[in-house]
C-alpha positions as CSV (number, residue, x, y, z in Angstrom):
1,X,0.6,21.2,-41.2
2,X,-2.1,22.7,-38.9
3,X,-1.5,23.1,-35.2
4,X,-3.6,20.7,-33.1
5,X,-3.8,20.3,-29.4
6,X,-3.4,16.8,-27.8
7,X,-6.9,17.2,-26.4
8,X,-8.4,17.8,-29.8
9,X,-6.7,14.7,-31.2
10,X,-7.9,12.5,-28.4
11,X,-11.5,13.9,-28.5
12,X,-11.7,13.6,-32.3
13,X,-10.4,10.0,-32.2
14,X,-12.9,9.1,-29.5
15,X,-16.0,10.9,-31.1
16,X,-15.4,9.9,-34.7
17,X,-14.1,6.4,-34.1
18,X,-11.1,6.9,-36.4
19,X,-7.5,5.7,-35.8
20,X,-5.0,8.2,-34.4
21,X,-3.5,9.0,-37.8
22,X,-6.9,9.4,-39.5
23,X,-8.3,11.5,-36.7
24,X,-5.2,13.9,-37.0
25,X,-5.7,14.0,-40.8
26,X,-9.4,14.7,-40.3
27,X,-8.7,17.7,-38.0
28,X,-6.0,19.1,-40.4
29,X,-8.4,18.9,-43.3
30,X,-11.2,20.3,-41.3
31,X,-9.2,23.4,-40.2
32,X,-8.4,24.1,-43.9
33,X,-11.7,23.3,-45.5
34,X,-14.5,23.9,-42.9
35,X,-17.2,26.5,-43.1
36,X,-17.5,29.3,-40.6
37,X,-20.6,30.8,-39.1
38,X,-20.7,33.6,-41.7
39,X,-21.1,31.0,-44.4
40,X,-24.5,29.9,-43.0
41,X,-27.7,31.6,-42.1
42,X,-30.4,31.2,-39.5
43,X,-30.2,28.4,-37.0
44,X,-26.9,27.1,-38.3
45,X,-25.2,30.5,-37.9
46,X,-26.6,30.9,-34.4
47,X,-25.5,27.5,-33.3
48,X,-21.9,28.0,-34.6
49,X,-21.7,31.4,-32.9
50,X,-22.9,29.9,-29.7
51,X,-20.3,27.2,-29.8
52,X,-17.5,29.6,-30.8
53,X,-17.6,31.8,-27.7
54,X,-14.7,33.1,-25.5
55,X,-12.6,34.3,-28.4
56,X,-12.8,31.0,-30.3
57,X,-14.3,30.2,-33.7
58,X,-16.6,27.3,-34.4
59,X,-16.2,25.5,-37.8
60,X,-18.6,23.0,-39.4
61,X,-16.8,20.1,-41.2
62,X,-18.2,16.7,-42.2
63,X,-20.7,16.3,-39.4
64,X,-18.4,17.8,-36.8
65,X,-18.0,21.2,-35.1
66,X,-14.4,22.1,-34.7
67,X,-13.4,24.8,-32.2
68,X,-10.4,26.9,-33.3
69,X,-8.7,29.2,-30.9
70,X,-7.7,32.8,-31.7
71,X,-4.1,31.7,-32.6
72,X,-5.4,29.1,-35.1
73,X,-5.1,25.9,-33.1
74,X,-7.8,23.3,-33.0
75,X,-8.9,23.0,-29.4
76,X,-11.7,20.4,-29.5
77,X,-14.4,18.8,-31.7
78,X,-18.1,18.2,-31.2
79,X,-20.6,16.3,-33.3
80,X,-23.1,18.5,-35.1
81,X,-26.8,18.0,-34.2
82,X,-29.0,16.0,-36.6
83,X,-30.9,19.1,-37.8
84,X,-27.8,21.0,-38.8
85,X,-27.4,19.8,-42.4
86,X,-31.0,18.9,-43.1
87,X,-32.3,20.4,-46.4
88,X,-35.8,21.5,-47.0
89,X,-37.2,21.4,-50.5
90,X,-39.3,24.4,-51.6
91,X,-41.1,25.3,-54.9
92,X,-41.6,29.0,-54.7
93,X,-43.5,29.8,-51.5
94,X,-45.1,26.4,-51.0
95,X,-43.4,23.5,-49.3
96,X,-43.1,20.4,-51.6
97,X,-45.1,17.6,-50.1
98,X,-44.1,14.8,-52.6
99,X,-40.5,15.2,-53.5
100,X,-40.4,12.1,-55.8
101,X,-43.3,13.5,-57.9
102,X,-41.7,16.9,-58.0
103,X,-38.4,15.5,-59.3
104,X,-40.2,13.3,-61.9
105,X,-41.9,16.4,-63.3
106,X,-38.6,18.2,-63.7
107,X,-36.7,15.2,-65.1
108,X,-39.3,15.0,-67.9
109,X,-38.8,18.6,-68.9
110,X,-42.3,19.8,-67.8
111,X,-40.9,22.6,-65.6
112,X,-37.9,24.8,-65.1
113,X,-35.0,23.7,-62.9
114,X,-35.2,26.6,-60.6
115,X,-35.4,25.7,-56.9
116,X,-34.3,22.0,-57.3
117,X,-31.5,21.1,-55.0
């Protein structure tokens, strides 16, 4: 079982809208499965490093930013901004304008599957 502060449990319960038991379980799973700033690049990494200041580490898990102290305790939770997990589709160097048409081309076998995702 992960160490959680009472504040973290109350905040997670309030911000996620889950029951007390589910919020505690959410935080426990988050501390074990979340991604750290080093797992990201660009804006996501900068955002997590900014949130994880004063000796704490920021973790991204399921739309939330969990703050873990130096001794491994979950201190609090924030919701991640809308742009954090937004994906952009690229085909080589050009931005894909019509994603449906692009996916239809690759479903029919007219192109390679590199860059789809």
